[in-house]
N, C-alpha and C positions, 0 to 999 in steps of 0.2 A: 667464363671470364676468369682471368688471373688477377690475383691481389698480392702485392708485396706487404708482408707483415714485418714491421721494423720494431724490435723490442730492445729497450735499454735497461740494463741491470741496475739494481741499487748499487751505490758505491761499495757497500760491504757485502755484496751478494755472492762472492765466490763460494763460501761454505754452503749456501742454499743451492747453488748451481751443482756443485759436486755431489751433494747428498741426493739430489733428484735426477742426476744425469742418466742412470740406468732406466728409470721409469720414463724419462723424456724420450730416450732412444726407442724404447718399446712403443711409446705413443706414436712417434714418427712412422715406425714400421707398420703399425696397425692402421694408420690413416691411408696407407696404400698410395695409389696413383693420384690422390687429391693433392698431396704435397709434391710439388715438382722439383723443388730444391730447398735445401736448408743448411745452415751453418752458423757458427758463432762469429761475432765481431771480436777483434783482438786488440790488446794494447799495442802501442808502437813497437815494442820489442818482441811481440808475438808470444809472450810468456803467460798471459792471462786472458780469459774470456770476459767480455764486457757487455755482451748483448747477443741478439740473434736476428737473423734474416731468414724468413721463410717465404716461398712463393707458393700460394695455395690456389687451386682451381675450385671455383664454386659458382653457383647461380647468382649469388647476391652477397653484398657486404655483411648483412646480418648472419648469413650462413657461415662466412669466414670467421666472424666474431665468435659465433657459437663454438666452432671447432677449436679456435685458438684458446678459448677460455678453458678448454679441457686439457690443455698442455700441462703436465705436472709442474713445469717451471712457473706457469701462471698461477696454478692452484696454490703453490708454495709461497707466492708473493715475491718472486724474484725481481719482477720488473717494476721500474718507476714510471715507465711510459711505454705504450704500445700504439703504433700508428698503422693504419690500414689504408693502402693506396691501390686503386686499380692500376694494373700494370700490363704492358704488352711486351712479349718476348720477341725481339727482332733478330738479333745476332746470336747465332749458336743454338737456335731453337731446335728441338729434336726432329721436327718435320724437315729440317734442312739435310739431315743425314741420309 
């Protein structure tokens, strides 16, 4: 099953994000095929990151929560809020290609 993980940064989180970005990118790579897509939310002008969206494949929400808790951004306390929502990939799914 797929889950959307929607993370909202603290208002003053940019220094935390930048300091932990290399470790975060390494974590994403290490998770392999479990993470189907990932990227930051941006300010209206596109100049700053304000959160993250990940789509993670897992057997259950507890498994997604466990994986997401290992994200260096989460460990560093970057997020004020994290939402976990079951998600279905309909348009643009890799199986369409």
